[in-house]
N, C-alpha and C positions, 0 to 999 in steps of 0.2 A: 629950280635948277635944272631939273630934268627937262622942262620945257625949252630952255636954252639950248641944250645938248642936243635935243630933238631937232631944233631948228638948224643946228650946226650940221647935223647929219644930213638934212635934207639939201644942204648946199654942198653936200659931198666932201666935207673937210673931216680929215681923220681925227679921231680922238687922241689926245695926248694921254701919257700913263696917269697923270694927275686927274684928268677928266674920267679916266676909266674908273679910278677909286671913288670919284664922286657918283658915277653912275650905278656902281654896285651898291654903294651905300644907299641910294635911293630906291633902287629896285628891290632891296631886302627889307625896306622899312615899311611895315604893315600900314602906316598912316598915309602913304602915297597911293592915290586911287589907281585901280588896275588899268582903267582906261589910259591914263597918262604913261604908265609902264608900258602898255601894249604899243602906244603911238611911237614911242622910243625904239622898242624892238623892230617895228615895221620899218621905220626910217633907217635903222641900222642895217637891216637886211637889204633895203632897196639900194643903199650906198655900196654895199659889198663889204663885209668884214675883212680888214687887212690880218696877216699872220700875227703881227705885232698886237693888233687889238685883241684877238681871240686869246693869245698867250697871257696878256695882261688881265683878261677877264677871268681866265683860269686860275691865275696866282692870287687874284683878290678873293675869289670864291673859296679857295683852298685855305686861305688864311682865315676864313670865317667858319670853316668846317670843324667837327670834332676829330681832335688829334687820335691817332692810333699809337698806344704806348708799346712800341717794338723795343726789345732788348738789344743789346750790343751784338750779341750773336746773330740775330735775325737781320739786324741792319747791315751786318758785314757780308750777307748774301746778296745775290742778284735776285730780284722780285720781278715775277712776270705777271702781266694781265693780258688776258686775251678777249677782247670784246669789239662790238661794233657801235656806230653812232646810231644805228637804227634808221628807220624811214624808208627802207627799200619797198615795204609793203608786200613783199613776195611770200611771207608766212611759211618760210621754210622751217624746219625742226631746229632745236638749239644747238647749233654746230659749235660755237665759241665755247659753250658750257662743256660739251663734251671734250673738246680738245683740252680745256683747263684741267679736266679730270686726268686725261692721258699725261699731260706735262707733270701734273703732281706725282703720278706713279712713277715717272722718269726721275724723281728726286729733285725736281725744281720747285722753289717756293713760289706758289701762286696765290696771288691776292685777287680774287675774282669781284670785281665792283660792278654792282648792278642793281636791277629794279623789277618789279612786276611789269606785266605786259603793258605797252602803250599802244603800239602799231601792229602788234601781232596777238595770237590767242594765249601764248605762254611766253613770258620773259624768263630770264636766267633765275629770278628768285622764285617764280612759280614752279619751273621743273625741278630744280633742286629740293624745294619743299615736298614735291610729289615723290622724289627719290628717297627722302627721309633724311636729308642733309639739313642741318639747322641753319636758318638764314637770320636769324634774330640775335644772333651773338653780340654781347656788349663788346666794347673796344678791347676790355681787358682779356676777355674769353677769345675774341678773334686772334689777338696777339700770341696767346698761347697755342691755338690751333695752327697758326703760321710757324711757330718754333718747332712744335712737336710732331706736326703732321703734314706740314709743307702745303697746306691749303686752308683758305677760309673764305668765306663769302662776307662781303661787305655791303650790307643793304643800304642803298643810297640814302633813303629818307633818314636813317638813323644818324649818319654822319653830316648830313646837309639839312638841318632842321629849318633853316631860314628859307629854304625853297618854298616852303608852304606859302610864303609871303609873295611868291611870284607866280604861283599856280593859276590865279584868276587872270593874269595877264597873258599867259601863255595859252589859256582856254581860249580866250578872245581871239588871240592869233590863230589858233587851230581852227575855230569856227569860220574863219575866213580863208582857210587854206593857206596861211602865211607861214612859212618856217621862220625861225628865229636863231640867234647864235646859241641858244641852248640845245639845238640839234646837234652842234658839234661838240659841246662841252662834256657830255657824259663820260667819255673814255679819258678826259684830261683832269678829272677831279677825284681820282683814286686816292684815299687818305693814307694808304701804303707808300705813296710816292715811288711807284715801280720804276726800276731801271732798264727794264725791257718790256717793250710793248707790240703786239700785234693787232692793229686796228682796222676793222672793216667799214668801209664807206660806201654809200649807195651810188655814187657817180664818180667816174674816173678823174674828172678835173679837180676832185677834193684831194687826191692822193698828195700831192705835192705840197699844197698849203698845210694840211694837217701834219705831214712829215716834219715841215720846218717849225710847226708848233711845239711838236714832241722834243725837237732838239733844243728849242728855246727853253723848256721846262726841265731840261736836265736829263731826259732819257738817254741812255748811252747807247741802246741798241734798239731800234725799231723799225717797223716795217707797216706801211699803210697800203691796204689792198682793196681793189674794187673789181668783182669777178663778173663774168657774165656765165649764166647758166647754160650748159649745153657743152660737155667736156668732150672735145674731138682731138684727133691727131692733128689738125691745123692750128690748135692752140698750145698744146703740150705734146711733144714727141712720145710716142708709145715707149720708146726705149728709156726714157727718163722716168715716166710715171706710168704705170699700168692701168690708166683710167679707162673705166666703161663708158659707154654712150649714155648720156643721161638728158632727161627733159626736166622742166622746172617741177613738173608733177611728182617725178621720182624723189624730190627735195622737200616735199611738202610736209609740213607738221601739223598738229591739231591742238587741242587742249593740253593742259599741263599732264593729264594721266596718259594721254597718247604719246606726248614727246617723251616723258619719263620711260615708257616702254621702249621707244626707239633708242634712247640713250642706253638703256640696259642691254638691249640686244646687240647695239654695236659693241660695248664693252665686254660682253660675254662671248663675242665672236659668232653669234648666230645670225647677224646681219651682215651679208657679204656683198650687197649691191652697191648702188650708186651713193647711197647715204654713207656707207663706210668709206667710200673713195673720197667723198667731200671732207669727211672728218680726217683722213689721212693726209690730204693735201694741206689742209690748214694746220694739222698737227706738224707736219714737216716743217712748215714755216716758223710755227711757234718754237720748236725744238732748236732750229737755227737761230732765231732771234735771242732766244735765252742762252746760246752759246754751248748747248749740249751736244751739237753735232757741227760739223764743219760744212756740209752741204745739205741742201734741201733733199736730194736723193737719199742721203743717209738717214735724215729725219724720216722720211717715208718708211724705210726699212725698220728704223727702231720703232716707230709707232705701230707697225704692223706686228712687231714681236711683242711689244707690251700688251696689244690686244689678244694676240695668239696664244701667249703664255698665261693669260689670266691675271697679269699683274695690274692691268688698269681696273678690271672689275674689282680686284681684291682692295685696291685703294677706295674706290667707292664704299664698298662694304665697311671697311675699317672707319671711314667717316661718318657713315650712318650709325655705326656702334658707339663712337666717341659722341656724337650728336645726342643720342639717347641719354647720355650720362651727364650732360650738362644741366645744371639747374638754371631755371628761369630767373632773370634779374628784374 
């Protein structure tokens, strides 16, 4: 069956929703050879995935994920995720993870869905682990953290165990330098089903399609962004955001220990350079998307106050303390 779908894609014919169901069923089947799965993924990318196809894939993979047992109180809240698709290979520090902690300090319920590093030295799981925040919470423990502490990290492999059956095909594609639909899917598979999302993408042309996918998946407030490094007054007026001039080198990260120190320095207020600016700009967007502020300018000011007052760092310390009390399952 996967052969016939691959042939259809090579003829540039869009997959129906029923065919997406079949495709996902075969992709997660360990009995199907990785080479056949890779051929399908390559043909799919060559045709170009439509927003409807991406949304259908996300829905099917969500159905096959481990559910998060949220109580009625938590479900009644807006839930935010802040993440990127990855793939920009710029090796910046963990901006979205820092922003997620600031948003949680603002009282927003943040379900941070992520993984270990793939295209960088330190993924969100790596840096949170280095900071002392538990990344291996069970679904039940994560639900309690979201309810009581407004933050939980949802480690992707724990919620998507069938992805191990796709790993071989993805590796084959990566060895050819071939991107696949899975480069888009990471931010779309959060088991908490966030109602608000800030998603970063590596290329500007992906913004509109991914925004349409978020809408199709039921996200109420979303923003998809793709930025160019080098903040100048020609991009954002100084009276709107007091951005310092920056180069890519100013935003570089390193391994998990290096990035953990950067995150702590920002949250403690001892890092006042371009790294802080990058976090504040993204935090402004996150707070706006979550409905906590009415403008991004107000979001910048609020995020600055959360850093300067120590509230953001206190949130991290509280999460580390609570993490230490969690029993292993």
